[in-house]
C-alpha positions in Angstrom: 0.0 0.0 -0.1 1.0 3.6 -0.4 1.7 5.7 2.7 -1.1 6.7 4.9 -2.8 10.1 5.1 -4.1 11.5 8.5 -7.8 11.6 9.4 -7.3 15.4 9.6 -6.1 15.7 6.2 -8.9 13.4 4.8 -11.5 15.8 6.4 -10.0 18.7 4.8 -9.8 16.9 1.5 -13.5 16.2 1.7 -14.2 19.9 1.3 -11.7 20.9 -1.4 -10.3 17.8 -3.3 -13.2 17.3 -5.8 -13.8 21.0 -6.5 -12.7 20.6 -10.2 -15.6 18.2 -10.9 -17.8 21.3 -11.4 -20.3 20.5 -8.7 -20.0 20.9 -5.1 -19.7 17.6 -3.2 -22.6 16.9 -0.9 -21.7 14.9 2.1 -24.5 13.3 4.1 -24.7 10.9 7.0 -27.5 8.7 8.2 -30.1 10.1 10.5 -30.3 8.8 14.1 -33.5 7.1 13.9 -35.2 3.7 14.2 -37.0 2.5 11.3 -39.7 -0.1 10.2 -40.0 -1.8 6.9 -43.2 -3.3 5.5 -45.0 -2.5 8.7 -42.9 -4.5 11.0 -39.7 -3.7 12.8 -36.5 -5.2 11.3 -34.8 -7.3 13.7 -31.1 -7.0 14.7 -30.5 -10.7 14.2 -28.6 -12.1 11.3 -30.2 -11.9 7.8 -33.1 -14.1 7.4 -32.2 -14.8 3.8 -28.7 -15.8 4.6 -28.3 -19.6 5.4 -27.7 -20.8 8.8 -24.6 -22.7 7.6 -23.0 -19.4 6.2 -21.6 -17.5 9.2 -20.8 -13.7 9.1 -17.1 -13.8 10.3 -16.9 -9.9 11.0 -17.1 -9.6 14.8 -18.8 -6.5 16.3 -16.2 -3.8 16.9 -16.1 -0.2 18.0 -14.4 2.3 15.8 -15.9 5.2 18.1 -17.9 6.7 15.4 -15.2 6.7 12.7 -16.5 8.1 9.5 -16.8 5.6 6.6 -17.1 7.8 3.6 -18.4 6.4 0.2 -18.0 8.4 -3.0 -20.8 8.1 -5.6 -21.9 10.0 -8.9 -24.8 10.3 -11.2 -25.5 12.5 -14.3 -28.9 13.7 -13.1 -30.1 16.2 -10.7 -32.6 14.0 -9.4 -30.0 11.7 -7.9 -31.3 8.9 -5.5 -28.7 7.4 -3.2 -28.0 3.6 -2.7 -26.0 4.4 0.2 -28.0 7.0 2.3 -31.7 7.6 2.8 -33.2 10.1 0.4 -35.5 13.1 0.7 -38.8 11.7 -0.7 -40.9 14.8 0.3 -41.5 15.9 -3.2 -43.1 12.6 -4.0 -40.2 11.3 -6.1 -40.8 7.8 -5.2 -40.4 6.1 -8.7 -36.7 5.1 -8.3 -37.0 4.9 -4.5 -40.0 3.9 -2.6 -40.5 4.9 1.0 -39.9 1.2 2.1 -36.7 1.0 0.3 -35.6 4.3 1.8 -36.6 3.0 5.3 -34.7 -0.2 4.5 -31.5 1.9 3.7 -31.9 3.7 7.2 -32.4 0.3 8.9 -29.4 -1.2 7.0 -27.1 1.6 8.0 -28.3 1.7 11.5 -27.3 -2.0 11.8 -24.0 -1.6 10.2 -23.1 1.6 12.3 -23.9 -0.4 15.5 -22.0 -3.5 14.3 -18.8 -1.7 13.7 -19.3 1.6 15.9 -18.9 3.8 12.8 -20.6 6.7 11.0 -21.6 6.2 7.4 -21.3 9.3 5.1 -21.6 9.7 1.4 -19.9 12.2 -0.9 -22.0 12.7 -4.1 -20.6 14.4 -7.2 -22.7 15.1 -10.3 -20.9 13.6 -13.1 -21.3 11.6 -16.5 -21.4 7.9 -16.3 -18.5 7.2 -18.6 -15.2 9.0 -18.4 -16.7 12.0 -16.8 -15.2 14.7 -14.5 -15.6 12.3 -11.4 -13.7 9.7 -13.0 -10.8 12.1 -14.0 -10.8 13.5 -10.3 -10.4 10.1 -8.8 -7.7 9.2 -11.2 -5.9 12.5 -10.4 -6.3 12.4 -6.7 -5.3 8.7 -6.6 -2.2 9.5 -8.5 -1.5 12.3 -6.0 -2.3 10.1 -2.9 -5.0 12.5 -1.8 -8.1 10.6 -2.2 -10.2 11.2 1.0 -12.7 8.3 0.7 -12.9 4.6 1.6 -15.1 3.3 -1.2 -16.3 4.4 -4.6 -19.5 3.6 -6.3 -19.2 4.4 -10.0 -20.6 2.9 -13.2 -19.2 -0.4 -14.3 -17.5 1.4 -17.2 -15.7 3.7 -14.9 -14.7 1.3 -12.3 -13.3 -0.9 -15.1 -11.3 1.8 -16.8 -9.8 2.9 -13.4 -9.1 -0.6 -12.4 -6.3 -1.1 -15.1 -4.8 2.1 -14.1 -4.0 0.6 -10.6 -6.6 2.6 -8.8 -8.1 -0.1 -6.7 -7.4 -2.8 -4.2 -7.5 -6.5 -5.1 -10.4 -7.5 -3.0 -9.4 -11.0 -3.0 -6.1 -10.2 -1.4 -8.0 -9.0 1.8 -8.4 -11.5 4.6 -11.8 -10.3 5.8 -13.4 -10.2 2.2 -15.2 -13.3 1.0 -16.4 -12.8 -2.6 -18.2 -16.0 -2.5 -20.6 -15.1 0.2 -24.3 -15.0 -0.6 -24.5 -11.3 -0.3 -22.5 -10.7 -3.3 -23.4 -11.4 -6.8 -21.6 -14.6 -7.5 -21.9 -14.6 -11.3 -20.8 -10.9 -11.6 -17.7 -11.6 -9.3 -16.7 -14.7 -11.2 -16.9 -12.9 -14.4 -14.8 -9.7 -13.5 -12.3 -12.0 -11.5 -9.0 -12.6 -13.6 -6.2 -14.6 -12.2 -8.0 -14.7 -8.9 -7.9 -10.9 -8.7 -11.1 -9.0 -8.1 -11.0 -5.2 -8.1 -14.7 -4.2 -8.1 -17.9 -6.0 -6.9 -21.7 -5.9 -6.9 -24.1 -7.2 -4.4 -27.2 -6.8 -2.3 -26.3 -3.2 -1.4 -26.3 -2.2 -5.1 -29.5 -0.8 -5.9 -28.1 0.8 -9.1 -26.9 -2.7 -10.1 -30.2 -4.3 -9.5 -32.0 -1.4 -11.6 -29.5 -1.9 -14.4 -30.6 -5.6 -14.9 -32.0 -6.6 -18.3 -35.5 -8.1 -18.2 -38.4 -8.6 -20.6 -41.9 -7.4 -19.6 -45.0 -8.9 -20.9 -48.6 -7.9 -21.0 -50.6 -10.5 -19.1 -53.8 -9.3 -20.6 -52.6 -9.7 -24.2 -51.1 -13.1 -23.4 -54.4 -14.5 -22.3 -56.3 -12.8 -25.1 -54.1 -14.3 -27.8 -54.0 -17.8 -26.2 -50.3 -17.8 -25.2 -49.0 -20.4 -23.1 -48.0 -19.8 -19.6 -44.9 -17.9 -19.8 -43.6 -18.5 -16.2 -44.0 -22.2 -16.9 -41.9 -21.9 -20.1 -39.2 -20.2 -18.1 -39.3 -22.9 -15.3 -39.3 -25.7 -18.0 -36.3 -24.3 -19.8 -38.3 -23.5 -22.8 -38.1 -19.8 -22.7 -35.8 -19.5 -25.8 -35.0 -17.1 -28.8 -37.2 -19.1 -31.1 -40.1 -19.4 -28.6 -40.2 -15.7 -28.1 -40.1 -15.0 -31.8 -42.8 -17.6 -32.4 -45.1 -15.8 -29.8 -44.4 -12.5 -31.2 -45.7 -13.6 -34.6 -48.6 -15.2 -33.0 -49.5 -11.8 -31.5 -49.0 -10.1 -34.9 -49.0 -6.6 -35.7 -51.5 -3.8 -36.9 -51.0 -0.7 -39.0 -53.1 1.5 -36.9 -52.4 4.7 -38.6 -52.5 3.1 -42.0 -49.3 4.7 -43.2 -48.0 1.4 -44.8 -45.5 0.5 -42.1 -45.3 -0.6 -38.6 -43.7 2.0 -36.2 -44.2 3.4 -32.8 -47.7 4.6 -33.6 -48.9 1.1 -34.2 -49.3 -2.4 -32.7 -46.4 -5.0 -32.8 -45.3 -8.0 -30.8 -41.9 -6.8 -29.3 -40.8 -3.4 -28.5 -37.2 -2.9 -27.8 -33.9 -1.0 -28.5 -30.4 -1.7 -29.9 -29.2 -2.9 -26.4 -31.3 -6.1 -26.9 -28.5 -7.3 -29.0 -26.3 -7.1 -25.9 -28.9 -8.5 -23.5 -29.6 -11.6 -25.9 -26.0 -12.1 -26.7 -24.9 -12.3 -23.1 -28.2 -14.3 -22.2 -27.1 -17.0 -24.6 -24.2 -17.6 -22.6 -21.8 -16.2 -25.3 -19.1 -13.6 -24.4 -17.1 -11.1 -26.4 -14.1 -11.8 -23.9 -13.6 -15.0 -22.2 -11.3 -15.8 -19.3 -9.7 -19.3 -19.5 -7.8 -20.0 -16.3 -6.4 -16.4 -16.3 -5.9 -16.1 -20.1 -8.3 -13.5 -21.6 -9.3 -14.0 -25.3 -11.8 -12.9 -27.8 -14.6 -15.3 -28.3 -17.1 -13.5 -30.2 -16.4 -15.0 -33.7 -17.0 -18.8 -32.9 -19.5 -21.1 -34.7 -22.0 -21.0 -31.8 -21.5 -17.2 -31.3 -22.4 -16.9 -35.0 -25.4 -19.0 -34.7 -26.6 -17.0 -31.7 -26.3 -13.7 -33.5 -28.2 -15.1 -36.5 -30.9 -16.5 -34.4 -31.6 -13.3 -32.3 -31.3 -11.1 -35.4 -34.2 -13.1 -37.1 -36.6 -11.2 -34.8 -34.5 -7.9 -34.4 -34.5 -7.4 -38.3 -38.2 -8.3 -38.6 -39.3 -4.6 -38.3 -42.9 -5.6 -39.0 -42.9 -7.3 -35.5 -40.0 -5.7 -33.7 -40.2 -1.9 -33.2 -36.8 -0.5 -32.2 -36.5 2.7 -30.2 -33.2 3.7 -31.8 -35.1 4.2 -35.2 -36.8 7.2 -33.8 -34.3 9.5 -32.5 -35.1 11.8 -35.4 -38.5 12.1 -33.9 -37.7 12.4 -30.2 -34.6 13.0 -28.1 -36.0 10.3 -25.9 -37.5 7.8 -28.3 -37.8 5.0 -25.6 -40.7 7.0 -24.2 -42.6 6.7 -27.7 -41.9 3.0 -27.8 -42.8 2.4 -24.1 -46.1 3.9 -24.6 -46.9 1.2 -27.2 -46.6 -1.2 -24.2 -48.4 1.2 -21.7 -51.3 1.5 -24.1 -51.6 -2.2 -24.6 -50.2 -2.2 -28.1 -47.3 -4.5 -27.5 -47.0 -8.0 -26.1 -43.3 -7.7 -25.0 -41.2 -4.8 -24.0 -37.5 -5.0 -22.8 -35.4 -2.8 -20.9 -33.7 -2.8 -17.5 -35.7 -3.2 -14.1 -35.6 0.5 -13.4 -38.0 1.0 -16.1 -40.9 -0.9 -14.2 -41.9 2.4 -12.5 -43.0 3.7 -15.8 -45.9 1.1 -15.9 -47.4 2.3 -12.5 -50.6 3.6 -14.4 -50.8 1.0 -17.0 -54.3 -0.3 -17.2 -53.4 -3.9 -18.2 -51.6 -6.1 -16.0 -47.9 -7.1 -16.7 -45.3 -9.5 -15.6 -41.4 -9.7 -15.6 -39.2 -12.4 -17.3 -35.6 -13.1 -17.7 -33.9 -12.6 -21.2 -34.5 -15.8 -23.0 -31.8 -18.7 -23.4 -30.6 -19.4 -26.8 -31.9 -22.9 -26.7 -33.4 -25.4 -24.4 -30.1 -27.2 -24.1 -28.6 -24.1 -22.4 -28.3 -24.5 -18.6 -29.3 -21.3 -17.1 -30.9 -17.9 -17.7 -28.3 -14.9 -17.7 -29.2 -11.3 -17.2 -26.7 -8.6 -18.2 -26.1 -5.5 -15.9 -25.9 -2.6 -18.1 -22.4 -1.1 -17.6 -23.6 2.6 -18.2 -26.5 2.6 -15.5 -25.1 0.0 -13.2 -22.6 0.7 -10.4 -19.8 -1.3 -8.9 -18.0 -0.9 -5.7 -14.1 -0.7 -5.2 -11.7 0.4 -2.5 -9.1 2.9 -3.5 -5.4 1.7 -3.4 -4.1 4.8 -2.2 -5.4 4.0 1.4 -2.9 2.8 3.9 -3.2 -0.8 5.0 -5.3 -0.1 8.2 -7.7 2.0 6.2 -8.0 -0.7 3.5 -8.8 -3.1 6.3 -11.3 -0.6 7.8 -13.0 0.0 4.3 -13.2 -3.8 3.8 -14.9 -4.4 7.1 -17.5 -1.7 6.4 -18.2 -2.9 2.8 -18.6 -6.4 3.8 -20.8 -5.5 6.7 -22.9 -3.2 4.5 -23.5 -5.8 2.0 -24.4 -8.5 4.6 -27.1 -6.3 6.2 -28.4 -5.4 2.9 -29.9 -8.8 2.2 -33.1 -8.6 4.2 -33.3 -4.9 4.3 -32.5 -3.2 1.0 -32.6 -6.1 -1.4 -35.7 -7.7 0.2 -37.6 -4.3 -0.2 -36.3 -3.7 -3.6 -38.0 -6.8 -4.8 -41.2 -5.6 -3.0 -40.8 -2.3 -4.6 -40.5 -3.9 -8.0 -43.7 -6.0 -7.5 -45.8 -3.1 -6.3 -46.1 -1.9 -9.9 -47.6 -5.1 -10.7 -51.5 -5.4 -10.3 -51.0 -9.2 -9.7 -48.3 -9.9 -7.2 -48.0 -13.8 -7.1 -45.3 -16.1 -5.9 -44.4 -16.7 -9.6 -43.5 -13.1 -9.9 -41.3 -13.3 -6.8 -39.8 -16.4 -8.3 -38.9 -14.7 -11.6 -37.2 -11.8 -9.8 -35.2 -13.9 -7.7 -34.1 -15.9 -10.8 -33.2 -12.8 -12.8 -31.2 -11.3 -9.9 -29.4 -14.5 -9.1 -28.1 -14.7 -12.7 -26.8 -11.1 -13.1 -23.3 -10.6 -14.6 -21.1 -8.9 -17.1 -19.0 -9.6 -20.1 -15.4 -8.1 -19.8 -15.8 -7.2 -23.4 -18.5 -4.8 -22.3 -16.8 -3.5 -19.2 -13.8 -2.5 -21.1 -15.5 -1.8 -24.4 -12.9 -3.7 -26.2 -11.9 -1.9 -29.6 -12.7 1.5 -28.4 -9.2 2.1 -27.2 -10.5 3.3 -23.8 -12.8 6.1 -24.8 -16.1 6.6 -26.4 -15.1 5.6 -29.9 -17.5 2.9 -30.7 -17.0 2.7 -34.4 -14.3 0.1 -33.8 -15.7 -1.7 -30.7 -17.0 -5.1 -30.6 -20.0 -4.3 -28.3 -21.2 -1.8 -30.8 -20.9 -4.3 -33.5 -23.6 -6.2 -31.9 -25.8 -3.0 -32.4 -24.9 -2.7 -36.1 -25.5 -6.3 -37.1 -29.0 -6.3 -35.6 -29.9 -3.7 -38.3 -28.8 -6.0 -40.9 -25.7 -4.0 -41.9 -22.8 -6.4 -42.8 -22.0 -9.8 -41.5 -20.2 -11.0 -38.5 -17.3 -12.4 -40.4 -16.4 -9.3 -42.4 -17.1 -6.7 -39.6 -15.4 -8.7 -37.0 -12.3 -9.0 -39.0 -12.2 -5.1 -39.5 -12.4 -4.6 -35.8 -10.4 -7.5 -34.4 -7.0 -5.7 -34.5 -8.2 -2.8 -32.2 -10.1 -5.1 -29.8 -7.0 -7.5 -29.5 -4.8 -4.5 -28.7 -7.3 -3.4 -25.9 -7.5 -6.8 -24.6 -3.8 -7.1 -24.5 -3.5 -4.1 -22.4 -6.1 -5.3 -20.0 -4.6 -8.8 -19.8 -1.1 -7.3 -19.2 -2.5 -5.5 -15.9 -4.0 -8.9 -14.5 -0.8 -10.9 -15.0 0.9 -11.9 -11.9 
């Protein structure tokens, strides 16, 4: 570790070190209050959703009120914190319901009592990808002046900063257990290379849960058009690319404005966007980058990957039955609102986006359900849901901290995740279900299945081929966007981008080498 800095210096830095971000940092701490969630007091006992066999190894300690400071960012003035309770007096309960907010208070109370600490958050408004906050973290890390214990940034930014030696390898810490149930195992496994884990996601991550890809369906339309029980299809392993396209065509389309084409003003089976190509590709089990015992390699141009892309693009290119929001940027700066209205109005069978979008359907007259992204075929073992690297956060500990501060940060992070299981995560699921008119056990099962299968592809995290910036013309992830429109073939387009992608991957691999 680099040399330690004093607590006095850290306190001063909180006021001034991030001034160049262009926005004043807002530092908040938890209110001194007891809370109730779902009408009953949450107990101080170990999480009910953590198995009895799985012991929490961090003993109660007393750091005498020492501040645990979390640095977080977002690109909106309507920032809702996943770390601290939020002011919901204005009725802004779309992202954060009152019960989730109370769960944050309860989670923080438990953590503060368990360790004798005070949780605080430093918020800076910044872009989600290579914005001022990322630049400031990089500069302060290089200058050994970063006065925070934990950062919560977009997955894009945490990935980029990782390969610049900004964060601690969590797997090197004695009190950090990445396999514990309060962490997202699939996510951790997929971003671990050579047994090194520099950022993580788990039960404390509301942004990460919100960024999970899903498929919404109209229950009324499913019944009206005689569709099979979609929940049963999922449970029986038959929810596949071919099956969803079959159901989309069964639902059909209708040119309501009679302009000779199907668009956002009409009725169609599936409403989506270009990111569906990422979600389906990841959901198939294919990866742009694969880790084989510490060796990173490009795996997008394999026979199975070619078959997957051909299969998913059958529906994506059928613009009579698939309406893509990206086609309407010339009509609106927020075309997803146009296409979402199709689903809200009962003019679409399926709509795909991230879980955050569920609040848009609060006033929807028809009932709706939530399904995982389909598998490629029945032989595929499990369903997998991509965490969007733009909107999803990950958590990392700065490497500039002295050893004792790293240990302190790790204790706090692990304890915070543990106590989030039956507070924040539990209430998050309830928050998601509250927008559905029918709240049945199958809906709960679907959400648990989706959240348990969340992860990322290192190819997306590092946007291989982009040379570490927003240059998407050469990146492999954006090639999937291009291919879904029918432009080019995988073989020819991949060959043109392979060199840039391999160069980027070589740089990433060099960082993870022993």
